[in-house]
C-alpha positions in Angstrom: -0.4 -1.7 -12.3 -2.0 2.1 -12.1 0.1 5.2 -13.1 3.2 2.8 -14.6 2.9 4.3 -17.9 6.5 2.8 -19.3 4.9 -0.5 -18.3 1.8 -0.2 -21.4 4.6 -0.7 -23.9 3.0 -3.8 -25.9 3.8 -2.7 -29.3 2.5 -4.4 -31.6 2.9 -5.3 -35.8 -0.8 -4.9 -36.9 -1.7 -5.1 -40.2 -2.5 -2.0 -42.2 -6.0 -2.5 -42.4 -6.4 -2.5 -38.3 -4.4 1.0 -38.8 -6.7 2.0 -41.1 -9.6 1.6 -38.6 -7.5 3.6 -36.0 -6.8 6.3 -37.8 -10.3 7.2 -38.7 -10.9 7.2 -35.3 -8.0 9.5 -34.5 -9.8 11.7 -37.6 -13.1 11.4 -35.9 -11.8 12.9 -32.7 -10.2 15.6 -34.2 -12.9 16.8 -36.5 -11.7 15.5 -39.4 -8.5 15.9 -41.4 -8.4 19.0 -41.0 -9.2 19.3 -37.1 -5.3 18.8 -36.6 -4.5 22.0 -38.1 -7.4 24.0 -37.0 -5.7 25.5 -33.9 -3.1 27.3 -36.0 0.2 28.2 -35.3 -0.2 28.4 -31.7 -0.7 24.7 -31.5 2.0 21.8 -31.6 0.7 18.4 -31.9 2.3 15.2 -30.4 1.2 12.1 -32.2 2.8 9.0 -29.8 2.1 5.5 -28.0 -0.1 5.4 -25.5 2.3 4.9 -23.0 4.0 8.4 -23.3 3.8 10.3 -20.2 4.7 14.0 -19.4 4.2 15.6 -15.9 2.2 18.7 -15.9 5.1 20.8 -14.7 7.1 19.9 -17.8 4.1 20.3 -20.2 3.4 23.9 -18.5 7.0 24.8 -18.6 7.0 23.7 -22.6 3.9 26.0 -23.1 5.3 28.9 -21.1 8.7 29.2 -22.7 7.2 28.3 -26.4 3.9 30.6 -26.4 2.6 27.4 -28.1 -0.4 24.7 -26.7 0.8 21.1 -26.8 -1.8 18.4 -28.3 -1.0 14.8 -27.4 -2.4 12.5 -29.8 -2.0 8.9 -28.5 -3.1 6.3 -31.1 -2.4 3.0 -29.5 0.6 0.8 -28.9 3.8 2.0 -31.0 3.4 -0.6 -34.5 -0.3 1.0 -35.1 0.5 4.5 -34.2 3.5 4.1 -37.1 1.4 2.6 -39.2 -1.0 5.6 -38.6 1.6 8.1 -39.7 2.7 6.2 -42.8 -1.1 5.7 -43.9 -1.5 9.7 -43.6 2.0 10.7 -44.4 0.5 13.0 -47.3 -1.4 14.5 -44.6 -0.2 13.8 -41.1 -2.1 14.2 -38.0 0.1 15.8 -36.1 3.7 17.6 -36.3 5.8 15.5 -34.4 6.1 11.6 -33.9 7.5 10.3 -30.6 8.1 6.6 -30.0 10.0 4.9 -33.2 12.8 2.8 -31.4 15.6 1.0 -33.1 13.4 -2.6 -33.5 11.1 -0.6 -36.1 13.2 2.6 -37.2 14.0 1.0 -40.2 10.7 1.0 -41.3 9.8 4.0 -40.4 12.8 5.8 -42.5 11.9 3.6 -45.5 8.9 5.2 -45.3 9.5 8.5 -45.7 7.7 9.9 -43.1 10.2 11.8 -41.0 12.1 15.4 -42.4 16.0 15.7 -41.2 16.2 18.2 -38.2 19.5 19.0 -36.4 17.6 20.3 -32.7 19.4 22.4 -30.3 21.1 20.6 -28.0 21.9 17.8 -30.2 25.6 18.1 -28.6 24.0 16.8 -25.0 22.8 13.7 -26.3 24.9 10.6 -25.5 26.2 9.6 -28.9 26.2 5.8 -28.4 22.2 5.9 -28.9 22.7 7.5 -32.2 19.6 6.4 -34.4 20.1 7.7 -37.6 22.8 9.3 -39.2 20.9 11.6 -41.6 19.1 13.4 -38.5 15.6 12.5 -39.0 15.2 10.5 -35.7 16.7 12.2 -32.6 17.3 9.8 -29.3 15.2 10.8 -26.5 15.5 7.7 -24.0 17.0 4.1 -23.6 15.7 1.4 -22.1 16.4 -2.1 -21.8 14.2 -5.3 -21.9 14.7 -7.9 -19.1 13.6 -10.8 -17.7 12.4 -10.2 -14.7 11.7 -12.8 -11.6 9.7 -13.2 -8.4 12.0 -12.7 -5.5 9.7 -14.0 -2.8 8.8 -17.3 -5.3 12.4 -18.3 -5.7 13.3 -17.8 -2.1 10.9 -19.8 -0.4 11.9 -22.8 -3.0 15.5 -22.8 -2.6 15.7 -23.0 -6.6 18.6 -20.5 -8.0 17.7 -18.1 -10.3 18.7 -18.7 -14.2 21.5 -16.8 -15.0 21.2 -16.9 -18.5 19.2 -17.1 -21.5 20.4 -20.4 -21.8 19.7 -21.4 -18.4 15.8 -20.3 -18.7 15.6 -23.5 -21.3 16.9 -26.1 -18.5 14.5 -28.3 -17.3 14.1 -27.1 -13.7 12.9 -23.5 -15.1 10.1 -25.5 -17.1 6.8 -23.6 -17.0 7.9 -20.8 -15.1 8.5 -18.2 -17.7 5.6 -16.2 -19.6 6.8 -14.3 -22.6 5.2 -11.6 -24.7 4.2 -12.8 -28.7 6.7 -10.7 -30.9 4.0 -10.6 -33.5 1.5 -8.1 -30.9 4.2 -6.8 -29.0 7.4 -4.8 -28.6 8.4 -6.4 -25.2 8.4 -9.8 -27.2 10.1 -8.3 -30.1 12.6 -7.2 -28.0 13.1 -10.3 -26.1 13.2 -12.5 -29.6 15.7 -10.5 -30.8 17.7 -10.9 -27.8 18.0 -14.4 -28.4 18.7 -14.3 -32.0 21.7 -12.6 -31.0 22.6 -14.8 -28.7 22.3 -18.0 -30.6 22.5 -16.6 -33.8 20.5 -17.4 -37.3 21.3 -21.1 -36.9 20.7 -21.6 -33.3 17.8 -19.3 -32.0 14.8 -21.5 -33.5 16.4 -24.5 -31.6 16.6 -22.4 -28.7 12.7 -21.5 -28.8 11.8 -25.3 -29.2 13.5 -26.2 -26.2 11.2 -23.3 -24.3 8.2 -24.4 -25.9 8.6 -28.1 -24.8 9.5 -26.8 -21.2 5.9 -25.1 -21.7 6.6 -21.6 -22.2 3.5 -19.6 -21.8 2.9 -16.8 -24.6 0.6 -14.3 -24.3 -0.2 -11.0 -26.6 1.1 -8.1 -24.7 2.9 -6.8 -21.5 0.2 -6.2 -19.7 -1.3 -9.5 -19.6 2.1 -10.9 -19.2 2.9 -8.8 -15.9 -0.3 -8.2 -14.1 -2.0 -11.5 -15.3 0.4 -14.4 -15.9 3.7 -13.2 -13.7 3.2 -14.3 -9.8 5.2 -11.4 -8.8 4.2 -8.1 -7.6 0.8 -7.5 -8.5 0.9 -9.6 -10.6 -2.4 -12.7 -10.0 -0.4 -15.8 -12.1 1.5 -18.6 -11.4 4.9 -17.4 -13.4 7.9 -16.2 -11.6 9.5 -15.2 -14.6 8.4 -12.5 -17.0 9.7 -10.7 -20.0 9.7 -7.2 -18.7 12.0 -3.9 -18.1 15.1 -3.5 -16.1 13.3 -0.5 -14.6 10.3 -2.8 -13.2 11.5 -3.1 -9.8 12.1 0.6 -8.9 8.3 1.4 -10.5 7.4 -1.2 -8.0 8.9 -0.1 -5.0 8.1 3.8 -6.2 4.1 3.0 -7.0 3.7 0.6 -3.7 1.7 2.4 -0.6 3.3 1.7 2.0 6.9 1.5 0.3 8.8 -1.9 0.8 12.3 -1.7 2.3 13.4 -3.3 -1.5 12.0 -4.6 -4.6 10.0 -7.7 -4.6 11.1 -8.3 -8.0 14.3 -8.3 -9.7 16.3 -8.5 -13.0 18.4 -11.3 -15.0 20.7 -8.8 -16.5 22.0 -11.2 -18.8 18.8 -11.3 -20.8 18.6 -8.0 -21.6 18.1 -5.9 -25.3 18.5 -2.1 -25.4 15.7 -0.4 -26.8 16.7 3.6 -27.9 13.4 5.7 -28.4 13.4 8.8 -30.7 11.7 11.7 -31.6 11.2 13.0 -35.5 9.4 16.1 -37.4 6.8 14.8 -39.8 7.2 15.5 -43.3 4.4 17.9 -44.3 3.6 18.6 -40.6 0.9 21.5 -40.8 2.9 23.4 -38.1 6.7 22.5 -38.8 8.5 25.4 -37.1 6.4 24.8 -34.1 7.3 21.0 -34.7 10.9 21.9 -34.2 10.5 23.9 -30.9 9.0 20.7 -29.6 12.0 18.9 -30.6 14.4 21.3 -28.8 12.2 20.5 -25.8 12.1 16.7 -25.6 16.1 16.6 -25.4 16.1 19.8 -23.0 17.5 19.4 -19.5 13.8 20.0 -18.2 12.1 17.1 -19.8 14.7 14.7 -20.0 15.0 15.1 -16.1 10.8 14.4 -16.3 11.2 11.1 -18.3 12.5 8.6 -15.4 9.3 8.9 -13.3 6.8 9.3 -16.1 7.5 6.6 -18.5 10.2 4.7 -16.8 12.9 4.9 -19.0 16.6 6.5 -18.9 17.5 9.8 -20.1 19.5 10.3 -23.5 21.2 13.6 -22.6 24.4 13.0 -20.8 24.6 14.0 -17.2 20.8 14.0 -16.7 20.0 12.7 -12.8 17.9 10.4 -12.2 15.8 9.2 -8.9 18.0 7.4 -6.6 15.5 4.5 -6.5 16.8 3.3 -10.1 19.9 2.9 -9.2 18.9 1.7 -5.6 16.5 -1.2 -6.9 17.1 -1.5 -10.9 19.7 -2.8 -12.6 22.2 -1.6 -15.1 23.1 -4.5 -17.5 26.7 -3.5 -18.7 26.5 -5.6 -22.4 22.9 -6.0 -23.2 22.1 -7.5 -26.5 21.7 -5.5 -29.3 21.1 -5.5 -33.2 22.0 -3.0 -35.7 18.4 -1.5 -37.0 19.4 -2.3 -40.6 19.6 -5.9 -40.1 16.7 -5.8 -37.8 14.6 -4.2 -41.0 15.8 -7.0 -43.5 14.7 -9.8 -41.2 12.2 -8.9 -38.7 9.3 -10.3 -40.8 10.7 -13.3 -41.6 12.2 -13.9 -37.7 8.5 -13.6 -36.7 7.2 -15.8 -39.1 10.2 -18.6 -37.9 9.1 -17.7 -34.7 5.3 -18.3 -34.7 5.9 -21.7 -36.6 8.4 -22.8 -34.1 6.4 -21.8 -31.1 2.7 -21.5 -31.6 1.9 -24.2 -34.5 
């Protein structure tokens, strides 16, 4: 879906070898390792994933107020971008890293690629969104990964909507759901974590066995799931249930021309897993002082107000207004699933291996 940058968040846990190739590509694009520092102290470089977006007006506001030029260096999906930064931590490609979330947080912290910084305005950030008590990562936005449904499909067939994760495994919903692989997609990883939070270590694999028996479709990433397999919206597939985001329905309305009177898709709010995304100063940043100014800006009212329509996430700053379409067409899960980052870090790789054995083999 053109323009929906928030919808390309298919973050993979790729191998270091794959990341090395991407690093070489980025180095070439920058004119070699020294390219990231060649523009001197008047530049600040943001290392981020492909789904990052900022409006021209917000970028101009930062550049005018700081006197700096903002360079944005995108490194693919979130997992690959993190790998790149780990591989280049002694001579980082930029000054600031944006895009680490609570599913990959501990991995980033253990690698030692961030340096502590307490940004100006941190007291305005929702304290419930804290990512790291040592101040190395500052929360910027929050979003919920949820199962979305095709309203027309369900209405036309008179089939009641599933209400929960458990319902999705019932026979009447067989062959209706498409999910992303947690080994190649942060959306898929979040959904897998939701099932672990719900069914626990003893039950989550049995749940996935039931989904497999019911014909769940597994694809590599969000774009394939939503745009090719999903029957709703611009989707060309035959699956009326897809793992996406709580903010997908308002995006459908905002980007439709002409605008519909109601969203063509909806959200199953009892299937959601909360993602918190943050920003950090890279250790050994070539322009560390400038990096701090950019972190300050990313939690400022100007940038936080810019977030919703650029990346279809909710701002971390308290009191920030969001477009009315978010309330009118979106969903606000009251009690989304979550897991402690330390627990995710301790078991993530094992869980992904177990998921692969259960679902794909």
